[in-house]
C-alpha positions in Angstrom: 177.1 116.5 -19.9 175.4 116.2 -23.3 174.7 119.5 -25.1 171.2 120.5 -24.4 169.2 122.2 -27.2 169.5 126.0 -27.1 166.2 127.8 -25.9 164.9 130.2 -28.4 165.6 133.9 -27.5 162.6 136.2 -27.0 163.5 137.8 -30.3 163.3 134.4 -32.0 160.0 133.7 -30.4 158.6 137.0 -31.6 159.8 136.4 -35.1 158.1 133.1 -35.3 155.0 134.6 -34.0 155.1 137.4 -36.5 155.6 134.9 -39.3 152.7 132.9 -38.1 150.5 135.9 -37.9 151.4 137.1 -41.4 150.7 133.5 -42.8 147.3 133.6 -41.1 146.6 136.9 -42.8 147.6 135.8 -46.2 145.3 132.8 -45.8 142.4 134.8 -44.6 143.0 137.4 -47.7 143.0 134.4 -50.0 139.8 132.9 -48.5 138.0 136.3 -49.0 139.3 136.8 -52.6 138.3 133.3 -53.6 134.7 134.0 -51.9 134.4 137.1 -53.8 135.4 135.4 -57.2 132.8 132.6 -56.3 135.7 130.1 -56.2 136.5 127.3 -53.9 139.4 127.9 -51.4 141.6 125.0 -50.5 144.5 125.1 -48.1 147.1 123.0 -50.2 149.2 122.3 -47.0 146.5 120.0 -45.8 145.4 118.4 -49.2 146.8 115.5 -50.8 148.3 116.3 -54.3 148.3 113.7 -57.0 151.8 113.7 -58.3 150.9 112.3 -61.7 148.7 115.2 -62.3 151.4 117.8 -61.6 152.9 116.7 -64.9 149.7 117.4 -67.1 151.1 121.0 -67.5 154.7 121.4 -68.5 156.6 123.0 -65.6 157.6 126.2 -67.6 153.9 126.8 -68.6 152.7 126.1 -65.2 155.2 128.6 -63.7 154.4 131.3 -66.2 150.7 130.8 -65.9 150.9 130.3 -62.2 148.7 127.4 -62.5 149.0 123.7 -61.2 146.9 120.6 -61.7 146.7 118.8 -58.1 144.2 116.2 -58.9 142.6 114.4 -61.8 139.6 111.9 -61.8 137.3 111.0 -64.6 136.7 114.1 -66.4 137.5 116.3 -63.5 140.6 118.4 -62.6 141.5 120.0 -59.3 143.5 123.3 -60.4 145.3 125.6 -57.9 145.7 129.1 -59.2 147.7 132.1 -58.0 146.2 134.6 -58.2 142.7 132.9 -58.3 142.2 133.9 -62.0 145.6 134.5 -63.6 145.7 135.7 -67.2 146.0 132.1 -68.6 145.6 133.1 -72.2 148.6 135.4 -71.9 151.0 132.6 -71.0 149.5 129.5 -72.7 147.0 130.4 -75.4 145.3 127.1 -75.8 145.1 126.2 -72.0 142.0 128.2 -70.9 140.2 127.0 -74.1 141.0 123.3 -73.5 140.3 123.6 -69.8 136.9 125.3 -70.2 135.8 122.8 -73.1 136.8 119.6 -71.5 136.3 120.1 -67.7 133.7 121.3 -65.4 134.5 124.1 -62.8 132.4 124.0 -59.6 131.3 127.2 -57.8 132.4 127.9 -54.3 130.0 125.8 -52.0 132.0 126.4 -48.8 
């Protein structure tokens, strides 16, 4: 008789549910904070990411500044930040100036 998959225990099911609830709470907090700061909120798990745009900021600077460019089109960038407005100047002095001078930032319309 072939091995049948092990059924998750009640403890495993509860743990999975707690993780899902925690994740949903984090998403809700992120949405509220983005709204408060008048920034658009995007769920990156459901959004396509332009792999070429990821390399516009060196990895060490992206990690230090908690910023990633996820899309680039004619003069527009899609930027993901965590927290929504990190202290960019602290980590990469020219980044904030360059971004603000060369790209437009759209207010939250959601």
